[in-house]
C-alpha positions, 0 to 999 in steps of 0.5 A, spaced: 301 137 179 304 132 183 311 133 186 317 130 189 322 131 194 327 136 191 322 139 186 321 146 185 314 147 187 308 152 187 302 153 191 297 148 189 302 142 188 300 135 191 306 132 194 307 125 192 310 119 195 308 121 203 305 115 207 303 115 214 299 121 215 295 118 220 301 116 224 304 123 227 311 119 229 312 117 222 311 124 218 312 131 220 309 137 215 313 143 216 313 150 213 310 151 206 305 144 207 298 143 209 294 137 209 288 136 206 284 130 207 289 124 204 293 129 200 299 134 202 298 141 199 304 146 197 302 153 200 308 157 198 313 157 192 320 154 193 324 147 193 321 141 197 326 138 202 326 132 206 330 131 213 329 124 216 321 124 216 320 132 216 317 134 209 318 142 208 318 147 203 325 151 203 324 158 200 328 165 201 324 169 206 325 173 212 318 174 214 317 168 220 310 164 220 310 161 227 309 154 227 308 150 234 314 147 237 319 151 234 324 155 238 325 162 237 329 168 239 325 174 241 325 181 244 320 184 249 317 190 246 311 191 252 307 189 258 300 188 258 297 185 264 299 178 266 302 178 259 309 180 255 309 182 248 314 179 244 317 181 237 319 174 234 319 177 227 312 175 225 306 179 222 304 180 229 307 180 236 307 173 240 304 173 247 308 170 253 304 169 260 308 171 266 307 164 269 310 161 263 317 161 266 320 155 271 318 157 278 314 163 277 308 164 281 303 170 283 308 172 288 315 170 284 314 173 278 320 173 273 324 180 272 323 181 265 324 188 262 322 191 255 328 190 251 330 183 254 332 178 249 328 171 250 329 164 247 323 161 247 318 155 244 312 157 240 306 154 244 301 155 240 300 158 233 294 159 229 292 164 223 286 167 227 290 168 233 296 171 236 302 166 237 303 164 244 310 163 247 313 159 253 320 159 256 319 152 259 319 145 257 313 139 258 316 138 265 316 145 267 324 146 267 327 152 263 333 148 260 336 153 255 330 157 255 329 164 258 332 171 258 339 171 254 345 175 256 345 182 254 352 182 252 351 177 246 350 179 239 344 179 236 343 179 228 338 177 223 338 172 217 334 169 212 330 163 214 333 159 209 340 160 212 337 157 219 334 151 216 341 150 212 346 151 218 341 146 223 341 141 217 345 135 219 349 135 213 352 142 215 358 142 219 359 149 220 357 149 228 361 143 229 367 146 226 366 153 230 366 149 236 372 146 235 376 152 233 373 157 238 369 157 245 362 160 244 355 160 245 349 160 240 342 161 240 338 159 234 331 161 233 327 158 227 324 165 226 331 168 223 334 171 229 341 168 232 344 170 238 352 169 239 357 170 245 364 169 245 370 171 249 371 177 246 368 182 241 372 180 235 371 173 236 363 174 236 364 178 230 368 172 226 362 167 228 357 171 226 360 173 219 362 165 218 354 164 219 352 169 214 357 167 209 354 160 209 348 162 206 350 161 199 356 156 200 355 149 198 355 144 204 362 141 202 365 148 202 362 151 208 368 148 212 374 151 208 370 158 207 369 158 215 376 157 216 378 163 211 374 167 215 377 165 222 384 166 220 382 173 217 378 176 223 382 173 228 389 174 226 
């Protein structure tokens, strides 16, 4: 069956209307889609969506499937030789080499402990191999990646909510930034880290994010305002 944007899709459907498959700068296939020859095939059920030139299947799920280039929030679970094992919520743990940090050398290894929370990027992802993470960009700089402040609050939500709050149509993060001062790290794997000036404000921000999952875009700002007024009085 040939489907289009905003259609309900199931595995095996063929996406119509996509051109420019040979030009990576024009079309990006996101989660739930796979290229097969000159066709794009759906590989999971959900709603077919498009943001700019990115096509993906929007579905309510909590199990994360690593995708190369995505930012994730993970927890260091163990160390094995030169690699750290990081739980990112997938079917298996990701590996992180000690040299995957800015300025890291054999003599200057990162001070990383089991239980630390990381903000990293998926370097490689394959169904036949465990995913690999890095905490640097293409120029070797850490940017905002690396170990996250343990004083913040880490919570888990659905992957659908992550994509929703990162959608340009969603004004949640901008509105929160105007009302309160806070820091946030959003992982495409459904893990969100938040830190504000005090515990009360941090909980209010986390509550506003979770409440946005089932709210229409045009009601998110008013709902967020209500939550802040109730929790910050």
